[in-house]
TIZALO-70834 format. One line per 8 residues: number of its first residue (from 1); their letters; for each residue y, x, z of C-alpha. Coordinates in nm, 3 decimals, decimal comma. Example, Ala and Ser with C-alpha at 12.3 -4.5 7.8 and 13.67 -1.06 7.14 Angstrom:
2
1> AS> -0,450 1,230 0,780  -0,106 1,367 0,714
//
This chain:
276
1> XXXXXXXX> -0,001 0,001 0,001  0,350 0,124 -0,072  0,560 0,223 0,227  0,783 -0,059 0,351  1,152 0,000 0,281  1,350 0,075 0,596  1,601 -0,192 0,693  1,956 -0,071 0,629
9> XXXXXXXX> 2,226 -0,001 0,886  2,541 -0,207 0,836  2,878 -0,044 0,922  3,167 -0,291 0,941  3,500 -0,121 1,008  3,857 -0,229 1,030  4,085 -0,026 0,803  4,449 -0,005 0,907
17> XXXXXXXX> 4,500 0,213 1,216  4,122 0,252 1,240  4,011 0,440 0,929  4,338 0,461 0,733  4,692 0,530 0,855  5,048 0,489 0,740  5,277 0,793 0,780  5,428 0,632 1,091
25> XXXXXXXX> 5,087 0,583 1,252  4,936 0,932 1,186  5,023 1,065 1,534  5,026 1,427 1,426  5,105 1,584 1,765  4,979 1,934 1,689  5,199 2,219 1,554  5,277 2,168 1,185
33> XXXXXXXX> 5,070 2,470 1,081  4,760 2,316 1,245  4,800 1,963 1,102  4,496 1,841 0,908  4,502 1,814 0,528  4,557 1,449 0,433  4,428 1,241 0,142  4,639 0,950 0,020
41> XXXXXXXX> 4,413 0,643 -0,017  4,674 0,377 -0,093  4,979 0,363 -0,321  5,215 0,064 -0,320  5,507 0,025 -0,560  5,453 0,386 -0,675  5,483 0,523 -0,319  5,204 0,673 -0,103
49> XXXXXXXX> 5,132 0,433 0,183  4,803 0,511 0,364  4,612 0,827 0,446  4,300 0,971 0,605  4,213 1,332 0,672  4,020 1,515 0,400  3,738 1,561 0,654  3,731 1,187 0,717
57> XXXXXXXX> 3,715 1,125 0,342  3,409 1,342 0,315  3,241 1,164 0,605  3,316 0,825 0,445  3,159 0,938 0,117  2,845 1,040 0,306  2,845 0,718 0,505  2,861 0,511 0,185
65> XXXXXXXX> 2,537 0,674 0,067  2,358 0,641 0,405  2,449 0,284 0,512  2,587 -0,049 0,396  2,957 0,020 0,451  3,168 -0,295 0,470  3,549 -0,260 0,481  3,660 -0,536 0,720
73> XXXXXXXX> 4,029 -0,621 0,722  4,293 -0,881 0,796  4,460 -0,782 0,470  4,471 -1,027 0,182  4,249 -0,953 -0,116  4,545 -0,823 -0,314  4,648 -0,588 -0,029  4,291 -0,468 0,012
81> XXXXXXXX> 4,248 -0,396 -0,357  4,537 -0,147 -0,345  4,321 0,082 -0,129  4,116 0,352 -0,305  3,855 0,462 -0,053  3,639 0,771 -0,111  3,269 0,728 -0,178  3,064 0,459 -0,353
89> XXXXXXXX> 3,238 0,127 -0,414  3,130 -0,108 -0,135  2,915 -0,400 -0,242  3,062 -0,619 0,031  3,412 -0,633 0,175  3,559 -0,875 0,431  3,925 -0,973 0,371  4,174 -1,215 0,529
97> XXXXXXXX> 4,009 -1,170 0,871  3,683 -1,318 0,742  3,831 -1,589 0,518  3,713 -1,409 0,206  3,380 -1,231 0,158  3,396 -1,015 -0,154  3,074 -0,936 -0,338  3,125 -0,660 -0,595
105> XXXXXXXX> 3,499 -0,731 -0,570  3,470 -1,108 -0,630  3,518 -1,381 -0,372  3,206 -1,570 -0,263  3,334 -1,922 -0,315  3,064 -2,088 -0,099  3,156 -1,868 0,200  3,526 -1,942 0,159
113> XXXXXXXX> 3,459 -2,316 0,139  3,255 -2,302 0,462  3,536 -2,120 0,638  3,812 -2,354 0,527  3,607 -2,663 0,622  3,563 -2,525 0,970  3,934 -2,448 1,010  4,023 -2,803 0,903
121> XXXXXXXX> 3,789 -2,941 1,172  3,879 -2,715 1,463  4,243 -2,600 1,444  4,600 -2,723 1,415  4,708 -2,705 1,050  4,868 -2,396 0,904  5,188 -2,583 0,827  5,243 -2,668 1,196
129> XXXXXXXX> 5,216 -2,302 1,294  5,439 -2,190 1,008  5,709 -2,443 1,097  5,703 -2,336 1,461  5,755 -1,973 1,362  6,040 -2,068 1,133  6,209 -2,260 1,415  6,160 -2,011 1,701
137> XXXXXXXX> 6,166 -1,661 1,547  6,516 -1,510 1,552  6,645 -1,382 1,212  6,799 -1,097 1,412  6,457 -0,931 1,444  6,246 -1,102 1,175  6,238 -0,931 0,838  5,974 -1,140 0,657
145> XXXXXXXX> 5,775 -1,461 0,703  5,442 -1,449 0,515  5,152 -1,686 0,454  4,825 -1,498 0,381  4,570 -1,658 0,146  4,668 -2,008 0,277  4,468 -1,917 0,590  4,707 -1,761 0,845
153> XXXXXXXX> 5,065 -1,647 0,889  5,242 -1,330 0,997  5,589 -1,200 1,058  5,724 -0,855 0,982  5,963 -0,770 1,266  6,191 -0,500 1,404  5,982 -0,393 1,704  6,272 -0,248 1,903
161> XXXXXXXX> 6,457 -0,580 1,889  6,156 -0,806 1,949  6,164 -0,982 2,288  5,827 -0,929 2,463  5,843 -1,273 2,625  5,865 -1,440 2,286  5,527 -1,303 2,182  5,368 -1,410 2,511
169> XXXXXXXX> 5,513 -1,761 2,482  5,390 -1,786 2,122  5,040 -1,680 2,229  5,023 -1,959 2,488  5,159 -2,217 2,244  4,913 -2,106 1,976  4,614 -2,097 2,212  4,654 -2,468 2,280
177> XXXXXXXX> 4,628 -2,533 1,907  4,320 -2,323 1,843  4,508 -2,015 1,714  4,527 -1,651 1,826  4,832 -1,422 1,825  4,812 -1,048 1,766  5,092 -0,789 1,759  5,010 -0,489 1,540
185> XXXXXXXX> 5,279 -0,237 1,467  5,560 -0,429 1,296  5,350 -0,740 1,230  5,286 -1,045 1,447  4,980 -1,240 1,326  4,896 -1,599 1,405  4,533 -1,658 1,305  4,301 -1,960 1,354
193> XXXXXXXX> 4,037 -1,880 1,618  3,736 -1,964 1,397  3,868 -1,725 1,130  3,678 -1,419 1,244  3,555 -1,090 1,107  3,238 -1,126 1,315  3,122 -1,439 1,134  3,157 -1,269 0,801
201> XXXXXXXX> 2,982 -0,954 0,930  2,687 -1,162 1,051  2,662 -1,317 0,704  2,648 -0,976 0,539  2,389 -0,863 0,796  2,180 -1,170 0,704  2,203 -1,101 0,333  2,123 -0,728 0,358
209> XXXXXXXX> 1,855 -0,758 0,629  2,037 -0,499 0,840  1,843 -0,379 1,142  2,147 -0,227 1,317  2,515 -0,317 1,301  2,801 -0,078 1,389  3,170 -0,160 1,403  3,514 -0,015 1,482
217> XXXXXXXX> 3,862 -0,155 1,528  4,183 -0,121 1,722  4,340 -0,468 1,756  4,285 -0,797 1,930  4,162 -0,939 1,597  3,882 -0,675 1,602  3,745 -0,767 1,949  3,502 -1,031 1,815
225> XXXXXXXX> 3,377 -0,786 1,551  3,310 -0,517 1,811  3,130 -0,759 2,042  2,916 -0,893 1,757  2,794 -0,545 1,658  2,507 -0,357 1,826  2,746 -0,066 1,885  3,120 -0,035 1,852
233> XXXXXXXX> 3,404 0,216 1,881  3,775 0,174 1,937  4,048 0,442 1,910  4,280 0,556 2,192  4,570 0,358 2,041  4,629 -0,005 1,947  4,619 -0,342 2,125  4,270 -0,297 2,271
241> XXXXXXXX> 4,352 0,049 2,412  4,683 -0,076 2,549  4,504 -0,328 2,772  4,206 -0,099 2,847  3,966 -0,338 2,673  3,600 -0,239 2,671  3,247 -0,386 2,679  2,899 -0,250 2,750
249> XXXXXXXX> 2,818 -0,143 2,390  3,173 -0,022 2,311  3,283 0,342 2,325  3,655 0,390 2,397  3,754 0,711 2,219  4,036 0,936 2,345  4,162 1,028 1,998  4,478 0,865 1,868
257> XXXXXXXX> 4,616 0,831 1,515  4,446 0,974 1,208  4,226 1,201 1,427  4,065 0,882 1,565  3,968 0,773 1,215  3,790 1,101 1,158  3,611 1,076 1,494  3,501 0,715 1,427
265> XXXXXXXX> 3,347 0,810 1,090  3,168 1,100 1,255  3,026 0,864 1,516  2,915 0,615 1,249  2,738 0,884 1,045  2,570 1,043 1,350  2,438 0,703 1,464  2,316 0,609 1,117
273> XXXX> 2,122 0,937 1,092  1,972 0,913 1,439  1,619 0,768 1,419  1,615 0,426 1,582
//
């Protein structure tokens, strides 16, 4: 009898401020001469936007050959498709915080329909949330109001002018309507609670027959993904680090900025290569 194929390992990782970093988020605290070489992995409007270290790029290429690597992001599909990651093109990608499951770059329409039906049943409508943000967010510190994929909303703000109490009050208001609020860098997200990265990751695990699931992320919107995985890692920066969030199968790393992305990829690869 032929040998049975080994079940794959699935690696679902957040992208921004987990694997890839804007110039402002790199956290290059070492002397300039010792700074790592960087690879640009995203260009927007002809300008470089996101980076990883060259070492991290090599690790990601190896990981893509050794596991089912699934980019897992709150970005819209259009924003995700600007990113040019090293390594083999992923078969699966999770966009819009789980609202879109891409298969070979194309939306799985059945998955999207299931998600939108659940949101209609369980949450206040998007328009109610959008209207509340329009009424309560001060133009003094709001730069942009955005609706993402007709699924959730976010604001681009001036962080230094943003009143902390406003975010807390918004979170309480949204909670009572079945929505979650997350502050990430210069963006405030309001996302329906059932719109999760974890649900989409479980669907990919089902389709691929994955025996082990690994995950990484830095924000409140990544907590469900980390808890759903068999093992997870979070960097030393971001919303989760700021509140000291952890769980039994989660490793809180000390590294911050682009160095954390390199460390996370090293941990993924080491775990994938360790016999289970």
